[in-house]
N, CA, C and O atoms as a GROMACS GRO file, in nm:
protein
  292
    1UNK      N    1   0.212  11.574  -8.671
    1UNK     CA    2   0.208  11.545  -8.812
    1UNK      C    3   0.273  11.661  -8.888
    1UNK      O    4   0.264  11.777  -8.847
    2UNK      N    5   0.336  11.629  -8.997
    2UNK     CA    6   0.401  11.729  -9.080
    2UNK      C    7   0.342  11.721  -9.220
    2UNK      O    8   0.321  11.612  -9.274
    3UNK      N    9   0.316  11.837  -9.278
    3UNK     CA   10   0.267  11.844  -9.416
    3UNK      C   11   0.363  11.933  -9.494
    3UNK      O   12   0.409  12.035  -9.443
    4UNK      N   13   0.393  11.895  -9.615
    4UNK     CA   14   0.487  11.968  -9.700
    4UNK      C   15   0.411  12.051  -9.803
    4UNK      O   16   0.315  12.004  -9.863
    5UNK      N   17   0.455  12.176  -9.822
    5UNK     CA   18   0.396  12.261  -9.924
    5UNK      C   19   0.468  12.236 -10.056
    5UNK      O   20   0.591  12.233 -10.061
    6UNK      N   21   0.390  12.218 -10.163
    6UNK     CA   22   0.449  12.193 -10.294
    6UNK      C   23   0.490  12.325 -10.360
    6UNK      O   24   0.463  12.433 -10.306
    7UNK      N   25   0.554  12.317 -10.473
    7UNK     CA   26   0.595  12.437 -10.547
    7UNK      C   27   0.475  12.517 -10.595
    7UNK      O   28   0.488  12.634 -10.631
    8UNK      N   29   0.357  12.455 -10.596
    8UNK     CA   30   0.233  12.524 -10.636
    8UNK      C   31   0.153  12.570 -10.514
    8UNK      O   32   0.034  12.599 -10.525
    9UNK      N   33   0.220  12.578 -10.398
    9UNK     CA   34   0.157  12.622 -10.272
    9UNK      C   35   0.042  12.532 -10.227
    9UNK      O   36  -0.052  12.581 -10.164
   10UNK      N   37   0.048  12.405 -10.257
   10UNK     CA   38  -0.055  12.311 -10.215
   10UNK      C   39  -0.004  12.230 -10.097
   10UNK      O   40   0.112  12.188 -10.092
   11UNK      N   41  -0.093  12.209 -10.001
   11UNK     CA   42  -0.060  12.128  -9.884
   11UNK      C   43  -0.164  12.017  -9.875
   11UNK      O   44  -0.285  12.043  -9.885
   12UNK      N   45  -0.118  11.894  -9.855
   12UNK     CA   46  -0.210  11.783  -9.837
   12UNK      C   47  -0.235  11.767  -9.688
   12UNK      O   48  -0.142  11.755  -9.608
   13UNK      N   49  -0.361  11.768  -9.651
   13UNK     CA   50  -0.398  11.749  -9.511
   13UNK      C   51  -0.387  11.600  -9.481
   13UNK      O   52  -0.445  11.519  -9.552
   14UNK      N   53  -0.313  11.562  -9.377
   14UNK     CA   54  -0.300  11.420  -9.345
   14UNK      C   55  -0.436  11.352  -9.329
   14UNK      O   56  -0.529  11.411  -9.273
   15UNK      N   57  -0.447  11.230  -9.378
   15UNK     CA   58  -0.574  11.157  -9.376
   15UNK      C   59  -0.632  11.145  -9.236
   15UNK      O   60  -0.754  11.152  -9.219
   16UNK      N   61  -0.547  11.127  -9.136
   16UNK     CA   62  -0.595  11.114  -8.998
   16UNK      C   63  -0.669  11.239  -8.953
   16UNK      O   64  -0.760  11.231  -8.869
   17UNK      N   65  -0.633  11.354  -9.006
   17UNK     CA   66  -0.701  11.479  -8.972
   17UNK      C   67  -0.820  11.501  -9.065
   17UNK      O   68  -0.931  11.529  -9.019
   18UNK      N   69  -0.798  11.488  -9.195
   18UNK     CA   70  -0.903  11.514  -9.294
   18UNK      C   71  -1.025  11.425  -9.276
   18UNK      O   72  -1.138  11.467  -9.301
   19UNK      N   73  -1.003  11.303  -9.232
   19UNK     CA   74  -1.115  11.209  -9.217
   19UNK      C   75  -1.211  11.249  -9.106
   19UNK      O   76  -1.323  11.197  -9.099
   20UNK      N   77  -1.170  11.340  -9.020
   20UNK     CA   78  -1.258  11.386  -8.911
   20UNK      C   79  -1.359  11.491  -8.958
   20UNK      O   80  -1.451  11.525  -8.885
   21UNK      N   81  -1.341  11.542  -9.082
   21UNK     CA   82  -1.427  11.648  -9.133
   21UNK      C   83  -1.491  11.604  -9.264
   21UNK      O   84  -1.427  11.542  -9.348
   22UNK      N   85  -1.619  11.638  -9.279
   22UNK     CA   86  -1.692  11.598  -9.400
   22UNK      C   87  -1.679  11.701  -9.511
   22UNK      O   88  -1.720  11.675  -9.625
   23UNK      N   89  -1.622  11.817  -9.481
   23UNK     CA   90  -1.617  11.926  -9.578
   23UNK      C   91  -1.503  11.911  -9.677
   23UNK      O   92  -1.396  11.859  -9.645
   24UNK      N   93  -1.528  11.958  -9.800
   24UNK     CA   94  -1.423  11.964  -9.901
   24UNK      C   95  -1.374  12.107  -9.917
   24UNK      O   96  -1.279  12.132  -9.991
   25UNK      N   97  -1.439  12.202  -9.849
   25UNK     CA   98  -1.405  12.342  -9.858
   25UNK      C   99  -1.370  12.395  -9.719
   25UNK      O  100  -1.429  12.357  -9.618
   26UNK      N  101  -1.271  12.485  -9.716
   26UNK     CA  102  -1.224  12.539  -9.590
   26UNK      C  103  -1.203  12.690  -9.602
   26UNK      O  104  -1.151  12.738  -9.702
   27UNK      N  105  -1.244  12.762  -9.500
   27UNK     CA  106  -1.210  12.903  -9.488
   27UNK      C  107  -1.065  12.905  -9.439
   27UNK      O  108  -1.031  12.835  -9.343
   28UNK      N  109  -0.980  12.985  -9.503
   28UNK     CA  110  -0.839  12.991  -9.466
   28UNK      C  111  -0.807  13.131  -9.418
   28UNK      O  112  -0.835  13.229  -9.486
   29UNK      N  113  -0.747  13.140  -9.299
   29UNK     CA  114  -0.704  13.270  -9.249
   29UNK      C  115  -0.574  13.255  -9.170
   29UNK      O  116  -0.540  13.145  -9.125
   30UNK      N  117  -0.504  13.363  -9.155
   30UNK     CA  118  -0.380  13.366  -9.080
   30UNK      C  119  -0.408  13.437  -8.949
   30UNK      O  120  -0.471  13.542  -8.947
   31UNK      N  121  -0.361  13.380  -8.840
   31UNK     CA  122  -0.385  13.438  -8.708
   31UNK      C  123  -0.265  13.409  -8.618
   31UNK      O  124  -0.233  13.293  -8.592
   32UNK      N  125  -0.201  13.514  -8.572
   32UNK     CA  126  -0.088  13.502  -8.480
   32UNK      C  127   0.018  13.403  -8.530
   32UNK      O  128   0.065  13.318  -8.454
   33UNK      N  129   0.054  13.415  -8.657
   33UNK     CA  130   0.158  13.329  -8.714
   33UNK      C  131   0.114  13.187  -8.744
   33UNK      O  132   0.197  13.100  -8.768
   34UNK      N  133  -0.017  13.162  -8.741
   34UNK     CA  134  -0.071  13.028  -8.769
   34UNK      C  135  -0.165  13.034  -8.888
   34UNK      O  136  -0.225  13.138  -8.916
   35UNK      N  137  -0.177  12.924  -8.956
   35UNK     CA  138  -0.275  12.910  -9.063
   35UNK      C  139  -0.394  12.836  -9.002
   35UNK      O  140  -0.380  12.726  -8.950
   36UNK      N  141  -0.511  12.898  -9.010
   36UNK     CA  142  -0.633  12.840  -8.952
   36UNK      C  143  -0.724  12.794  -9.066
   36UNK      O  144  -0.761  12.874  -9.152
   37UNK      N  145  -0.759  12.667  -9.067
   37UNK     CA  146  -0.853  12.612  -9.165
   37UNK      C  147  -0.983  12.580  -9.092
   37UNK      O  148  -0.983  12.509  -8.992
   38UNK      N  149  -1.094  12.634  -9.142
   38UNK     CA  150  -1.224  12.609  -9.082
   38UNK      C  151  -1.315  12.547  -9.187
   38UNK      O  152  -1.339  12.610  -9.291
   39UNK      N  153  -1.366  12.427  -9.164
   39UNK     CA  154  -1.454  12.365  -9.262
   39UNK      C  155  -1.578  12.452  -9.287
   39UNK      O  156  -1.638  12.505  -9.194
   40UNK      N  157  -1.615  12.465  -9.414
   40UNK     CA  158  -1.735  12.540  -9.451
   40UNK      C  159  -1.819  12.457  -9.547
   40UNK      O  160  -1.769  12.368  -9.616
   41UNK      N  161  -1.946  12.489  -9.550
   41UNK     CA  162  -2.039  12.424  -9.640
   41UNK      C  163  -2.079  12.526  -9.746
   41UNK      O  164  -2.154  12.619  -9.716
   42UNK      N  165  -2.031  12.511  -9.871
   42UNK     CA  166  -2.064  12.611  -9.973
   42UNK      C  167  -2.212  12.618 -10.006
   42UNK      O  168  -2.258  12.715 -10.066
   43UNK      N  169  -2.287  12.517  -9.967
   43UNK     CA  170  -2.431  12.516  -9.992
   43UNK      C  171  -2.511  12.575  -9.876
   43UNK      O  172  -2.634  12.574  -9.878
   44UNK      N  173  -2.442  12.626  -9.775
   44UNK     CA  174  -2.510  12.675  -9.655
   44UNK      C  175  -2.609  12.787  -9.687
   44UNK      O  176  -2.720  12.787  -9.635
   45UNK      N  177  -2.569  12.882  -9.771
   45UNK     CA  178  -2.659  12.993  -9.805
   45UNK      C  179  -2.785  12.941  -9.873
   45UNK      O  180  -2.895  12.987  -9.844
   46UNK      N  181  -2.769  12.846  -9.963
   46UNK     CA  182  -2.885  12.788 -10.032
   46UNK      C  183  -2.975  12.716  -9.932
   46UNK      O  184  -3.098  12.720  -9.944
   47UNK      N  185  -2.915  12.650  -9.835
   47UNK     CA  186  -2.994  12.579  -9.734
   47UNK      C  187  -3.072  12.678  -9.647
   47UNK      O  188  -3.187  12.653  -9.612
   48UNK      N  189  -3.009  12.791  -9.613
   48UNK     CA  190  -3.078  12.894  -9.534
   48UNK      C  191  -3.194  12.952  -9.613
   48UNK      O  192  -3.303  12.969  -9.560
   49UNK      N  193  -3.170  12.982  -9.742
   49UNK     CA  194  -3.278  13.035  -9.826
   49UNK      C  195  -3.394  12.937  -9.836
   49UNK      O  196  -3.510  12.978  -9.832
   50UNK      N  197  -3.364  12.809  -9.850
   50UNK     CA  198  -3.469  12.708  -9.860
   50UNK      C  199  -3.549  12.702  -9.730
   50UNK      O  200  -3.672  12.689  -9.733
   51UNK      N  201  -3.480  12.711  -9.616
   51UNK     CA  202  -3.550  12.707  -9.487
   51UNK      C  203  -3.638  12.830  -9.470
   51UNK      O  204  -3.751  12.820  -9.422
   52UNK      N  205  -3.588  12.948  -9.508
   52UNK     CA  206  -3.668  13.069  -9.500
   52UNK      C  207  -3.791  13.059  -9.588
   52UNK      O  208  -3.900  13.099  -9.548
   53UNK      N  209  -3.774  13.005  -9.708
   53UNK     CA  210  -3.886  12.985  -9.800
   53UNK      C  211  -3.988  12.889  -9.739
   53UNK      O  212  -4.109  12.912  -9.747
   54UNK      N  213  -3.939  12.782  -9.680
   54UNK     CA  214  -4.026  12.682  -9.616
   54UNK      C  215  -4.107  12.745  -9.503
   54UNK      O  216  -4.222  12.709  -9.481
   55UNK      N  217  -4.046  12.840  -9.432
   55UNK     CA  218  -4.114  12.907  -9.320
   55UNK      C  219  -4.198  13.026  -9.367
   55UNK      O  220  -4.269  13.087  -9.287
   56UNK      N  221  -4.191  13.057  -9.497
   56UNK     CA  222  -4.269  13.168  -9.550
   56UNK      C  223  -4.212  13.304  -9.515
   56UNK      O  224  -4.286  13.403  -9.511
   57UNK      N  225  -4.082  13.311  -9.490
   57UNK     CA  226  -4.017  13.437  -9.456
   57UNK      C  227  -3.954  13.494  -9.583
   57UNK      O  228  -3.874  13.429  -9.649
   58UNK      N  229  -3.993  13.618  -9.616
   58UNK     CA  230  -3.943  13.681  -9.738
   58UNK      C  231  -3.824  13.772  -9.707
   58UNK      O  232  -3.794  13.801  -9.591
   59UNK      N  233  -3.757  13.816  -9.813
   59UNK     CA  234  -3.646  13.912  -9.796
   59UNK      C  235  -3.698  14.041  -9.734
   59UNK      O  236  -3.627  14.105  -9.656
   60UNK      N  237  -3.820  14.079  -9.770
   60UNK     CA  238  -3.880  14.200  -9.712
   60UNK      C  239  -3.901  14.184  -9.562
   60UNK      O  240  -3.879  14.278  -9.486
   61UNK      N  241  -3.944  14.065  -9.519
   61UNK     CA  242  -3.961  14.038  -9.376
   61UNK      C  243  -3.829  14.055  -9.302
   61UNK      O  244  -3.824  14.112  -9.192
   62UNK      N  245  -3.722  14.007  -9.362
   62UNK     CA  246  -3.590  14.017  -9.300
   62UNK      C  247  -3.546  14.163  -9.294
   62UNK      O  248  -3.495  14.208  -9.191
   63UNK      N  249  -3.566  14.237  -9.402
   63UNK     CA  250  -3.531  14.379  -9.404
   63UNK      C  251  -3.606  14.455  -9.296
   63UNK      O  252  -3.549  14.539  -9.227
   64UNK      N  253  -3.735  14.427  -9.282
   64UNK     CA  254  -3.816  14.492  -9.178
   64UNK      C  255  -3.765  14.458  -9.039
   64UNK      O  256  -3.760  14.544  -8.951
   65UNK      N  257  -3.726  14.332  -9.017
   65UNK     CA  258  -3.674  14.291  -8.886
   65UNK      C  259  -3.542  14.360  -8.855
   65UNK      O  260  -3.518  14.401  -8.741
   66UNK      N  261  -3.457  14.373  -8.955
   66UNK     CA  262  -3.328  14.442  -8.935
   66UNK      C  263  -3.353  14.588  -8.903
   66UNK      O  264  -3.291  14.643  -8.811
   67UNK      N  265  -3.442  14.653  -8.978
   67UNK     CA  266  -3.474  14.794  -8.951
   67UNK      C  267  -3.531  14.810  -8.811
   67UNK      O  268  -3.495  14.905  -8.740
   68UNK      N  269  -3.618  14.720  -8.770
   68UNK     CA  270  -3.675  14.726  -8.634
   68UNK      C  271  -3.566  14.712  -8.529
   68UNK      O  272  -3.563  14.786  -8.431
   69UNK      N  273  -3.476  14.616  -8.549
   69UNK     CA  274  -3.367  14.593  -8.452
   69UNK      C  275  -3.273  14.713  -8.444
   69UNK      O  276  -3.223  14.744  -8.336
   70UNK      N  277  -3.249  14.778  -8.554
   70UNK     CA  278  -3.160  14.894  -8.553
   70UNK      C  279  -3.222  15.013  -8.480
   70UNK      O  280  -3.150  15.098  -8.428
   71UNK      N  281  -3.354  15.020  -8.476
   71UNK     CA  282  -3.423  15.129  -8.408
   71UNK      C  283  -3.441  15.102  -8.260
   71UNK      O  284  -3.468  15.194  -8.183
   72UNK      N  285  -3.426  14.976  -8.218
   72UNK     CA  286  -3.448  14.939  -8.078
   72UNK      C  287  -3.344  15.007  -7.989
   72UNK      O  288  -3.229  15.022  -8.029
   73UNK      N  289  -3.385  15.050  -7.868
   73UNK     CA  290  -3.292  15.119  -7.777
   73UNK      C  291  -3.181  15.030  -7.725
   73UNK      O  292  -3.097  15.075  -7.648
   0.00000   0.00000   0.00000
């Protein structure tokens, strides 16, 4: 498949490819002369915070766990 870049640097992802992914947002990076698009969920951080809240895990708990892990041999 071929995609053309417009004068505004926009590229349309072919429908056959785009339909395989549910994401509307992509992490874009360049690697070894290639453009890599990785689907991301912009609400992921909010979902993680909600799960931590549901489990009763506070930011202080996380900080303590990180400090403990950094001290481990």
